C-alpha positions in Angstrom: -16.9 -94.5 -24.5 -16.0 -91.1 -26.0 -18.2 -89.8 -28.8 -16.3 -88.0 -31.6 -18.0 -85.7 -34.2 -17.2 -85.8 -37.9 -14.5 -83.1 -37.4 -12.6 -85.2 -34.8 -13.7 -83.1 -31.8 -14.6 -85.0 -28.6 -18.2 -84.2 -27.7 -19.0 -86.1 -24.5 -18.1 -89.2 -22.4 -20.6 -91.9 -21.6 -19.8 -93.3 -18.2 -21.1 -94.3 -14.8 -20.1 -93.2 -11.4 -18.2 -96.5 -10.9 -15.9 -95.7 -13.8 -14.8 -92.4 -12.2 -14.5 -90.5 -15.4 -13.2 -86.9 -15.2 -15.9 -85.4 -17.5 -19.5 -86.1 -18.3 -20.6 -83.2 -20.4 -19.4 -80.9 -23.2 -16.7 -78.7 -21.6 -16.6 -75.0 -22.1 -13.8 -74.4 -24.7 -12.1 -71.2 -25.6 -12.9 -69.7 -29.0 -10.2 -70.7 -31.5 -7.8 -68.1 -32.7 -8.1 -69.3 -36.3 -8.0 -66.4 -38.8 -11.4 -65.1 -40.0 -12.2 -64.9 -43.7 -10.0 -62.5 -45.8 -10.9 -58.9 -45.4 -12.5 -59.3 -41.9 -11.2 -58.3 -38.5 -12.2 -57.2 -35.0 -15.5 -55.4 -34.5 -14.4 -52.0 -33.0 -16.6 -50.4 -30.4 -14.9 -50.9 -27.1 -15.2 -48.3 -24.4 -11.6 -47.0 -24.6 -12.1 -44.2 -27.1 -15.4 -43.2 -25.6 -13.9 -43.0 -22.1 -11.2 -40.7 -23.4 -13.8 -38.6 -25.2 -15.8 -38.2 -21.9 -12.7 -37.3 -19.9 -11.6 -34.7 -22.4 -15.1 -33.3 -22.4 -15.2 -32.9 -18.7 -11.8 -31.3 -18.6 -12.7 -28.9 -21.4 -16.0 -28.0 -19.7 -14.1 -27.2 -16.4 -11.6 -25.1 -18.3 -14.3 -23.2 -20.2 -16.5 -22.5 -17.2 -13.4 -21.5 -15.2 -13.4 -18.3 -17.2 -16.7 -17.5 -15.6 -15.8 -18.6 -12.1 -12.1 -19.1 -11.3 -13.0 -21.3 -8.3 -13.3 -24.2 -10.6 -10.0 -26.1 -11.0 -8.2 -29.4 -11.0 -9.8 -30.7 -7.8 -13.2 -30.2 -9.3 -12.2 -32.2 -12.3 -10.7 -35.0 -10.1 -14.0 -35.3 -8.3 -16.3 -34.9 -11.3 -14.6 -37.1 -13.9 -14.8 -40.5 -12.0 -18.5 -39.8 -11.3 -19.2 -39.1 -14.9 -17.5 -42.3 -16.1 -19.3 -44.4 -13.4 -22.7 -43.0 -14.2 -22.2 -43.1 -17.9 -21.1 -46.8 -17.7 -24.3 -47.5 -15.7 -26.3 -45.8 -18.3 -24.9 -48.1 -21.1 -22.9 -45.4 -22.9 -19.9 -47.7 -23.2 -21.7 -50.8 -24.6 -21.1 -52.2 -28.1 -23.9 -51.0 -30.4 -24.7 -51.8 -34.0 -25.1 -48.2 -35.2 -23.9 -45.9 -32.4 -25.1 -42.2 -32.6 -24.0 -39.3 -30.4 -27.6 -37.9 -30.5 -28.9 -41.1 -29.0 -26.6 -40.5 -26.1 -27.9 -37.0 -25.3 -30.7 -38.0 -22.9 -28.4 -40.2 -20.8 -25.6 -37.5 -20.8 -28.0 -34.9 -19.6 -29.6 -36.9 -16.9 -26.5 -38.6 -15.5 -24.2 -35.5 -16.1 -26.6 -33.4 -14.0 -26.4 -36.0 -11.2 -22.6 -36.0 -11.4 -22.5 -32.1 -11.3 -25.0 -32.0 -8.4 -23.2 -34.6 -6.4 -19.9 -32.7 -6.9 -21.5 -29.5 -5.7 -22.8 -31.3 -2.5 -19.5 -32.9 -1.7 -17.4 -29.8 -2.3 -19.6 -27.7 -0.1 -19.1 -29.9 2.9 -17.1 -28.0 5.6 -15.5 -31.3 6.7 -13.5 -31.5 3.5 -10.7 -28.9 4.0 -9.3 -29.3 0.4 -12.6 -28.4 -1.2 -12.2 -25.3 -3.5 -15.8 -24.2 -2.9 -17.5 -25.0 -6.2 -19.9 -22.2 -6.9 -23.6 -22.9 -6.3 -24.9 -20.1 -8.6 -27.3 -21.6 -11.1 -25.6 -19.9 -14.2 -22.3 -21.5 -13.4 -23.8 -25.0 -12.8 -25.9 -24.8 -15.9 -22.8 -23.6 -17.9 -20.8 -26.5 -16.6 -23.4 -29.0 -17.6 -24.1 -27.4 -21.0 -20.4 -27.2 -21.9 -19.9 -30.8 -20.9 -22.9 -31.9 -23.0 -21.8 -30.0 -26.1 -18.2 -31.1 -26.0 -19.1 -34.7 -25.3 -21.6 -34.8 -28.2 -19.0 -33.5 -30.6 -16.3 -35.9 -29.2 -18.6 -38.9 -29.3 -19.7 -38.0 -32.9 -16.1 -38.1 -34.0 -15.5 -41.4 -32.3 -18.6 -43.0 -33.7 -17.8 -41.7 -37.2 -14.3 -43.3 -37.0 -15.9 -46.5 -35.7 -18.3 -46.7 -38.6 -15.5 -46.1 -41.1 -13.4 -48.9 -39.5 -16.3 -51.3 -39.6 -16.9 -50.7 -43.3 -13.3 -51.6 -44.0 -13.0 -54.6 -41.7 -16.4 -56.3 -41.2 -16.4 -59.3 -38.9 -17.9 -62.7 -39.8 -21.3 -63.5 -38.2 -23.6 -66.6 -38.1 -27.3 -66.1 -38.4 -29.4 -68.7 -36.5 -32.6 -69.0 -38.4 -33.0 -68.8 -42.2 -36.6 -67.6 -42.1 -37.9 -64.3 -43.5 -36.4 -62.3 -40.7 -33.1 -64.1 -40.9 -32.9 -63.3 -44.6 -33.8 -59.7 -44.0 -31.0 -59.5 -41.5 -28.5 -61.0 -43.9 -29.5 -58.6 -46.7 -29.2 -55.6 -44.4 -25.7 -56.6 -43.3 -24.5 -57.3 -46.8 -25.8 -53.9 -48.0 -25.0 -51.8 -44.9 -21.3 -52.4 -44.2 -21.3 -49.8 -41.4 -22.8 -52.5 -39.1 -19.4 -54.2 -39.3 -20.8 -57.7 -39.5 -20.6 -60.0 -42.6 -23.0 -63.0 -42.7 -21.1 -66.2 -43.6 -24.0 -68.6 -43.2 -27.3 -69.6 -41.7 -28.0 -72.3 -39.1 -31.5 -73.8 -39.4 -32.9 -77.3 -39.0 -35.8 -76.7 -41.4 -35.0 -73.6 -43.5 -37.4 -72.1 -46.0 -36.5 -72.1 -49.6 -33.7 -69.6 -50.2 -33.3 -67.7 -53.5 -31.1 -69.5 -56.0 -28.6 -66.6 -56.0 -28.5 -66.3 -52.2 -24.9 -65.2 -51.2 -25.4 -66.7 -47.7 -25.7 -70.5 -47.5 -27.3 -72.8 -45.0 -24.5 -74.4 -43.1 -26.6 -77.0 -41.3 -28.8 -77.3 -38.2 -28.2 -75.3 -34.9 -26.5 -78.4 -33.5 -23.4 -77.6 -35.7 -23.0 -74.1 -34.1 -20.1 -75.2 -31.9 -18.2 -76.7 -34.8 -18.7 -73.7 -37.0 -17.5 -71.4 -34.2 -14.3 -73.4 -33.8 -13.6 -73.8 -37.5 -14.3 -70.3 -38.6 -13.2 -68.3 -35.5 -16.6 -66.6 -35.4 -17.3 -64.4 -32.4 -20.8 -63.0 -33.3 -24.1 -64.8 -33.6 -27.5 -63.3 -34.5 -30.5 -65.2 -33.2 -33.7 -64.8 -35.3 -37.0 -66.6 -35.3 -37.3 -69.8 -37.3 -39.2 -73.0 -37.4 -36.7 -74.8 -35.3 -38.5 -74.2 -32.0 -37.4 -73.1 -28.6 -35.1 -76.0 -27.9 -32.8 -75.1 -30.8 -32.9 -71.4 -30.0 -31.9 -72.2 -26.4 -29.0 -74.4 -27.6 -27.8 -71.6 -29.9 -28.0 -69.0 -27.2 -26.2 -71.0 -24.5 -23.6 -72.4 -26.8 -22.7 -68.9 -28.1 -22.5 -67.5 -24.6 -20.3 -70.4 -23.4 -17.9 -69.6 -26.2 -17.9 -65.9 -25.2 -19.5 -64.7 -28.4 -21.5 -61.5 -28.9 -25.1 -62.6 -29.2 -27.7 -60.4 -30.9 -31.4 -61.2 -30.6 -33.7 -60.1 -33.4 -37.2 -61.1 -32.2 -40.2 -61.7 -34.4 -42.3 -59.2 -32.3 -42.3 -55.8 -34.1 -43.4 -54.1 -30.9 -40.3 -55.4 -29.1 -39.1 -51.9 -28.3 -42.4 -51.0 -26.6 -42.1 -53.8 -23.9 -42.0 -52.6 -20.4 -38.3 -53.0 -19.9 -37.8 -51.1 -23.2 -39.7 -48.2 -21.7 -37.7 -48.3 -18.5 -34.3 -48.8 -20.1 -34.6 -47.3 -23.6 -30.9 -46.6 -23.7 -30.2 -50.3 -24.0 -32.2 -50.8 -27.2 -30.8 -51.0 -30.7 -32.1 -51.8 -34.2 -30.8 -53.5 -37.3 -32.0 -51.6 -40.3 -35.4 -51.1 -38.7 -35.6 -54.5 -37.0 -35.6 -54.4 -33.2 -32.4 -55.8 -31.9 -31.0 -56.6 -28.4 -27.4 -57.4 -27.5 -27.4 -60.1 -24.8 -25.0 -59.6 -22.0 -22.1 -61.9 -21.2 -22.5 -65.1 -19.2 -22.2 -64.8 -15.4 -18.6 -66.1 -15.3 -17.5 -63.6 -17.9 -18.6 -60.6 -15.8 -16.2 -58.7 -13.5 -18.6 -59.2 -10.7 -18.0 -62.9 -10.8 -14.5 -62.3 -9.3 -16.3 -60.6 -6.4 -18.5 -63.7 -6.0 -15.4 -65.9 -5.8 -13.8 -63.5 -3.3 -16.9 -63.6 -1.1 -16.8 -67.4 -1.3 -13.3 -67.6 -0.1 -13.8 -65.0 2.7 -17.1 -66.6 4.0 -15.9 -70.2 3.7 -12.6 -69.5 5.6 -14.3 -67.4 8.3 -17.1 -70.0 8.7 -14.6 -72.9 9.1 -12.8 -70.9 11.7 -15.8 -69.6 13.7 -17.8 -72.9 13.4 -14.8 -75.1 14.3 -16.4 -76.0 17.7 -19.7 -77.0 16.0 -17.7 -79.0 13.4 -15.9 -80.8 16.2 -19.1 -81.5 18.1 -20.7 -83.0 15.0 -17.6 -85.1 14.3 -17.6 -86.4 17.8 -21.3 -87.2 17.7 -21.0 -89.1 14.4 -17.9 -91.0 15.8 -19.8 -92.1 18.9 -22.9 -93.2 16.9 -21.3 -94.9 13.9 -17.7 -95.5 14.6 -14.7 -94.4 12.6 -15.0 -92.4 9.4 -16.9 -89.3 10.3 -16.4 -87.7 6.9 -18.4 -89.1 4.0 -16.8 -88.7 0.6 -18.8 -88.9 -2.6 -18.3 -88.1 -6.2 -20.4 -85.2 -7.6 -20.7 -83.4 -10.9 -19.6 -79.8 -11.0 -18.6 -77.1 -13.4 -18.5 -78.3 -17.1 -19.2 -81.9 -16.0 -16.1 -82.2 -13.9 -16.3 -84.8 -11.3 -15.0 -83.9 -7.8 -15.3 -85.3 -4.3 -17.8 -83.7 -2.0 -17.4 -83.8 1.8 -20.2 -84.4 4.3 -20.6 -85.6 7.8 -21.6 -89.3 7.5 -25.2 -89.8 8.6 -25.2 -93.6 7.8 -22.6 -96.0 6.5 -23.6 -97.4 3.0 -23.3 -101.1 2.3 -20.9 -100.5 -0.6 -19.8 -98.0 -3.2 -22.7 -99.0 -5.6 -25.3 -98.1 -3.0 -23.5 -94.8 -2.3 -23.5 -93.9 -6.0 -27.0 -95.1 -6.9 -29.3 -94.9 -3.9 -31.5 -91.8 -4.4 -32.7 -90.8 -0.9 -31.9 -92.0 2.6 -34.2 -89.8 4.6 -36.5 -92.7 5.4 -33.8 -95.3 5.7 -34.3 -97.4 8.9 -30.5 -97.4 9.4 -30.5 -93.7 10.0 -29.7 -93.1 13.7 -30.7 -90.1 15.9 -27.5 -88.2 15.2 -27.6 -88.8 11.5 -31.3 -87.8 11.3 -30.6 -84.6 13.3 -27.6 -83.7 11.1 -29.7 -84.1 8.0 -32.7 -82.3 9.5 -30.6 -79.3 10.5 -28.4 -79.4 7.3 -25.3 -79.6 9.6 -24.1 -82.6 7.6 -23.4 -80.1 4.7 -20.9 -78.0 6.7 -17.7 -79.8 5.5 -18.6 -78.6 2.0 -17.1 -75.3 3.2 -13.8 -76.9 2.4 -15.0 -77.7 -1.1 -15.9 -74.0 -1.5 -12.5 -72.9 -0.3 -10.8 -75.2 -2.8 -12.9 -73.7 -5.6 -14.8 -76.9 -6.4 -18.1 -75.3 -5.2 -19.6 -71.9 -4.5 -21.8 -70.7 -1.7 -24.7 -70.3 -4.2 -25.2 -72.4 -7.3 -27.0 -75.5 -8.6 -26.7 -78.3 -6.2 -24.2 -81.0 -7.3 -25.5 -84.4 -8.2 -23.9 -87.8 -8.4 -22.5 -88.9 -11.8 -24.9 -91.9 -12.0 -28.0 -89.6 -11.6 -26.5 -86.7 -13.5 -26.1 -88.8 -16.6 -29.6 -90.3 -16.3 -31.2 -86.8 -15.8 -29.2 -85.4 -18.7 -30.8 -88.1 -21.0 -34.3 -87.5 -19.6 -34.3 -83.8 -19.4 -32.5 -82.1 -22.4 -31.7 -78.8 -20.5 -30.4 -80.5 -17.3 -26.8 -80.4 -18.4 -27.0 -76.6 -19.0 -27.0 -76.2 -15.2 -23.3 -77.1 -15.2 -22.4 -73.8 -16.9 -21.4 -72.4 -13.5 -19.9 -73.9 -10.3 -22.3 -75.9 -8.1 -23.3 -74.5 -4.8 -23.9 -75.2 -1.1 -27.4 -73.8 -1.7 -29.4 -72.7 -4.7 -32.5 -71.0 -6.1 -34.2 -74.4 -6.4 -33.5 -75.4 -2.8 -34.9 -72.1 -1.3 -38.0 -72.7 -3.3 -38.6 -76.1 -1.7 -37.1 -78.3 -4.5 -34.9 -80.6 -2.4 -35.1 -84.3 -1.6 -37.6 -86.3 -3.7 -38.9 -83.4 -5.9 -39.2 -82.8 -9.6 -35.8 -82.9 -11.4 -37.3 -80.9 -14.4 -38.4 -78.1 -12.0 -35.0 -78.1 -10.4 -33.2 -77.8 -13.7 -35.5 -75.0 -14.7 -34.8 -73.0 -11.5 -31.1 -73.7 -11.8 -31.0 -72.4 -15.4 -33.0 -69.4 -14.5 -30.6 -68.6 -11.7 -27.7 -68.7 -14.2 -29.4 -66.5 -16.7 -30.5 -63.9 -14.2 -27.5 -64.1 -11.9 -26.4 -61.1 -9.9 -24.6 -60.6 -6.6 -27.7 -59.4 -4.9 -29.5 -62.6 -6.0 -26.8 -64.6 -4.2 -27.3 -62.5 -1.1 -31.1 -63.0 -1.3 -30.7 -66.8 -1.7 -28.3 -67.0 1.3 -30.8 -65.1 3.5 -33.6 -67.4 2.3 -31.5 -70.4 3.0 -31.0 -69.3 6.6 -34.8 -69.0 7.0 -35.4 -72.3 5.2 -32.9 -74.2 7.5 -34.7 -72.9 10.5 -38.1 -73.9 9.2 -37.7 -77.1 7.2 -37.3 -80.6 8.4 -34.5 -81.2 6.0 -34.2 -83.9 3.3 
């Protein structure tokens, strides 16, 4: 049975594995293109103008310092400019900010500009590079190049930021404020008064809001559960998360729903000393404030980052290579299964993947189930008396999972991600553990963070969901590499499930 909300939007499907439905959970849907309220528009602040400002500053610095030393030229610019852009991007100089300031950029420009200039000097002095023009190593010339680049870049960025603030005043973008408490109301008041932030509050979302003033221009639209509907109806792309009496569950729902709809999410915590936390001291260039309130812009979800394409490319390369190189092992496993249990060496079973999509996972058969119902609902077969020596060895060594490389190649799975579960249990776990369904925000994996921490077989589902969600929220390419290396060690050590 499909549940429909009061706006006529399908929310979820209630089903069992036997019914073979295509979806179990709320799918990720693109943000609607409905026009925002009159007088609003896009929130400018993309990196394009700043990139051009930096390129022109580097070119101007090379031209100016060339008057001092004519050995500087086009080749120096070609080497220096990409380094500057790369290092500045790593320093957060192209991120969207609430109130950008060229003076705030100075420390990062100095540190990373010096690294770029120094690296350029080192490379151009290498005798193995015949085209090197011989960048001068005299300190006055190097200091002049860095100083000229700094001054020109500060001026160029100041012009860009001034134009940005003026555009935001004319075309503010609608924003939802999650939490109608004291901090939420302060945020709304600041945005209404300070148009240069470029955000116009259209409503609060709060389950138990405090009493608002009678003349409050910002209404309470409903509880956080209505966030998805408001995003779709109003075409909103910005959400500010503030403390309220709703609790952590509602805050988590707001955060994950907003990220799933590719919104800009701004966190305004209740802790005034937020900016003095350790990460703030280590990465002060990523901080921000909203009229004196500490504010942090949360990054995009894993699948919205450019590095996710690299992950998919690695999946394809590794899966294809492994299928080719391990073909003798696959053939031996198939033969052993055939000799022990007869025909049907590949076991096919429905599992829940990305966005609740049901797909067919492939495994080497370790035992033959009585019927489809047993296959769909029997939790664990590790102690089943029907498990023969071959099946037990395949499970112990995890060789029974090797056919899932084909699922990875097809894009139904990834090398690393939350392990897929059968629809029968996925529906049950989603009812028992509210945050279980959040693990389906990314493709499921052959191995995962929960598994390398020993959470496989008959272990806590709540713990598994917590590890899976932590993996999603802290995802990086290096974390995938780490999990793969830990999986190799775990396979050699563990007795399997």
